[in-house]
N, C-alpha and C positions, 0 to 999 in steps of 0.2 A: 528407790533408795534401799539397798540391802539392808538386813538387819544389824548386821555389825557396824555399819556406817551411822545408823541412824541410833544405835548403842554410844558409840564415838561421840555423836552430836548431844545426846544428853550427858554425857559425865562430861563435855567441857561446858557446857550451860551451869551444870549443879557448879562446878568449880568457878564460874565465873559470877553466879550468884553469890557464893560464901565470899567472893573475893572483893565485891564491892558494899556486901553488908556490913553493919557497925559491930560485928564480934570484935570483943576485945582480942588482938593476936600478941599473945603472952608467949607464943611458942619460940623456941630458939633456932628452926630450922633455917630461918632469915634472921639475922642479927639484925636488930633496931638502930644501934650505933654505926659509924663508922670505927670498926676497931682496928684493929693490930694488921690484920691480913692473916696469912696463914690458915685459911677456911679451906679443908678436904673435905668433899663432898663424894658419895656414890650414887648414882641414880640406876634406875631400870623404868622403860615405856613400851609399851605397846600400842602398836597402829596399824592403820591400813595404809598401803601404799599404791600409786598410779605406776605402772610400770609401762614399757615402750612394745608391749606385747598384746594389743587389744583389749578388750573392755575388762579382762581378768585382773582383780586387785589382791594383792601378795598381802600376806600377815608379816607386819615388822616388829623385831625385838630388839630393844637396844640397852647394853649395857656399859657401864663406864664411869668412870672418876675426874675430877677435876680438880685443881690446887688453886687457890684465888690469893693472890698478894694484895699488898695494902693498896687502898684507895689512892687514886692519881686525879684530883681533880674530881668530876661528879661520876668518873668511870672505875671498877675495879677489875684490872686485868688479870687475866689468869691461864694456864693451859690444861688442855684435858686428853685423854685417849679413851677411845668409843670401837666397839664391836656392835654391829649394824648386822641383823641378819634378816633377808627380805625373802620368804618362801611362798612359793604358790604352785599351782597346779600345771602351771606351764615354764616359769621361770624361776631360778632362784638368783638374788643378786647380793652376795654378803660384800661387806666393806669391814675394815680393821684399819684405823689412824688415829692421829692425833694433829693437835693444833691449838687454835687460840679460842679463849673463850672472853667476852667482857661482859660484866653486869653492871645493871644501873640502880640507883637507887629506888627503895620503895617506893609505890604509889599505889595507893587505894588497895591496900594488902597485896599489892602485885610486885614480884619481881622480875623485870624484864631483863633479859639477856640474849647475846647472840653468837653464834658459834662458825669458825670456820675452820676444817680439818684436811687434812692432806692424808691419802695413804693408798692402800691397794684395794680395787673392787674387782667382783667376779661377774661374770654372767654365765650361768648353767642353764641352756636350755633343754628342757626333758623331753619332748617329743624328737628333738633333731640330736641330742647326745652332743650338741658343741657346749665346751667348756674352756672358757678364755679367761684371762685376766688382765689388767692394767692399773695404769696410774688414775686415779680417782680424787676427787674433793666433795666435799657437804658444806653448804653454805645453810644456816639455819637461825632458828631463834624462837624464843616463846616466852614464858613466865613460868615462875615458882608462887605457890601460895602456900604459907604456914597452914599446918593442921594440928599438928602436935608436937611437945619437945622434941626437937632432932629431925622430925618429919617434915616434907611439905608435899603436895601435891606439885606436878608439872603438867604442862601443854605445851607440845612443840610442833613447828613444821621445819622440814628439811628438803632440801633440793639436791639430788646427788649427780654428778658428771663422772660417767665412767668412758675412759676413753681407750679403746683396744686396736694396737698398733696392728697393720696387716701382716708387717715384715717385709715389704717390699714385692711381695707376690699376690696382695689383695688389698681391698682399699681400706681404710681405717675406718673402725665403727665408734661409733659414739651413742652411749644410753644415757636418757636423763630421767629416772625415776625419781618421785617427790612423793612424801608422806606427811600425816599428821597422825601425833602419837599421843597418849596419856599415860603418866604415871608416877612415881614416886622419886622423891630425894631423901637421901639418909644423911645426916651431918656428923661425919665421923668427930672432926674437932673443930 
């Protein structure tokens, strides 16, 4: 196991311990009640991605925001936008897109969520110089843990699917990187 992977596992373990412990969660990063909706959040995560190019793992940086509507039964639907940069020694796989976000009620100081985004993904192979983009989607989810007023810690898993068309001259290519990330969420309102 690489040092960065061990660090990510340690951070996830600490977040999980805080989440299930019995500390008072007075933070407003995750609202306690089902309020009016209109939540606006910004988030940043860092993680490690497994690419389709051998044993090399990429660094993954994600920045974005989401707007959550009123609760609909047990769910709080919303929309999000994100930019994801996966960079490494062999390949870069950036993504820019938007999609749907669904949050569930808080359980044991954890607020689970799921995302489904569509956008443009790219594959930039460094040794060969190949650089192409195509339609892409991300499916993922995770949980937020309140830390202090307006801030929450985030742990996230996502799976990306990039399809690059050969344009009739060559076969279509499909790439499927996935990543585990940790980060922070800031509640704007």
